[in-house]
C-alpha positions in Angstrom: -9.9 -0.5 -17.8 -6.6 0.9 -19.6 -5.4 3.5 -17.4 -5.7 1.4 -14.3 -2.2 0.6 -14.6 0.9 1.9 -15.8 3.7 -0.5 -15.9 6.1 2.5 -16.0 5.3 4.5 -13.0 7.5 4.3 -10.2 6.9 3.9 -6.3 5.8 7.2 -4.3 8.6 5.5 -1.6 9.2 3.1 0.6 6.6 3.3 3.1 2.8 4.7 3.0 2.8 8.7 1.8 0.4 10.1 4.0 1.4 8.1 7.1 5.3 8.8 6.4 3.9 12.8 6.5 1.7 12.9 9.0 4.1 10.7 11.7 1.1 7.7 11.1 2.5 3.6 10.7 1.2 1.0 8.9 0.4 -2.8 9.1 1.4 -3.7 5.2 1.9 -1.5 2.1 -0.4 -1.1 -1.1 1.0 0.5 -4.4 -1.3 1.9 -6.7 -1.0 0.3 -10.1 -2.1 3.2 -12.2 0.5 6.0 -10.6 2.8 4.4 -7.9 1.3 5.8 -4.9 2.3 3.8 -1.9 -0.7 4.1 0.4 -1.4 2.1 3.9 -3.4 -1.8 4.5 -7.0 -2.1 5.2 -5.7 -3.4 8.2 -3.7 -0.2 9.2 -5.2 2.4 11.1 -5.6 4.9 8.4 -6.3 2.8 5.2 -4.0 5.2 3.0 -4.5 2.6 -0.6 -8.5 2.2 -0.2 -8.9 6.1 0.0 -6.1 6.3 -2.7 -8.4 4.3 -5.1 -11.4 6.5 -3.9 -10.0 10.3 -4.0 -8.3 8.8 -7.5 -10.7 6.5 -9.0 -7.0 3.9 -9.2 -9.2 0.7 -8.1 -6.0 -1.8 -9.4 -3.1 -2.0 -6.0 -0.6 -4.2 -6.0 0.9 -5.8 -2.7 4.3 -3.5 -1.7 5.6 -6.3 0.9 8.1 -8.6 0.0 7.4 -12.1 -1.7 4.4 -11.2 -2.7 3.1 -10.0 -6.3 -0.6 -10.4 -6.0 -2.9 -7.5 -7.6 -6.5 -6.9 -6.3 -8.8 -4.3 -8.0 -11.5 -2.3 -5.3 -13.8 -2.1 -7.9 -14.5 -6.1 -8.7 -13.2 -6.8 -5.6 -11.3 -9.7 -6.7 -7.6 -10.1 -7.5 -6.0 -8.8 -10.7 -3.7 -10.0 -13.3 -1.4 -7.4 -13.9 1.9 -6.7 -15.7 5.5 -6.3 -14.3 5.6 -3.1 -12.7 8.8 -0.8 -12.5 11.3 -1.3 -9.3 11.1 -1.3 -6.8 9.2 -4.6 -6.0 8.2 -4.1 -2.5 9.2 -2.4 0.2 12.6 -2.2 2.1 13.1 -5.7 3.8 15.1 -3.7 6.2 11.8 -2.0 7.7 9.5 -3.9 10.5 6.0 -4.9 10.4 4.0 -2.7 11.3 6.3 0.0 10.6 8.1 2.0 10.2 10.3 1.4 12.6 10.2 3.6 15.9 6.9 4.5 15.2 4.8 1.2 15.7 3.6 1.6 19.1 4.0 -0.3 21.5 0.2 -1.2 21.9 -0.6 -1.5 17.9 -2.3 -4.7 18.6 -4.5 -3.8 21.0 -5.2 -0.7 18.8 -6.1 -2.3 15.8 -8.4 -4.8 17.8 -10.0 -1.6 19.3 -11.4 0.5 16.2 
């Protein structure tokens, strides 16, 4: 698991890379501990963080939310004790949850319940 975490890898951006590219929205953000890819959590409609793991083989993520520093290992389905990662440690604090601002539908709660 030596290549599962690269403390020098910087985040790919302030939001989910795929949602940003396709105009989507997310609930919470997760950061790949190996490459810095920012993806949306599994509570989000597109679940890009876990899709990134399946496509890349990078099993460890860290929360990209302010005040959270936990890691998760998709392969073992357990928390992981990881090192300090390169900054920034979280999404911009002025970014709403869910986000990003202006793209979250008014009925977002219903959309999540009905999937």
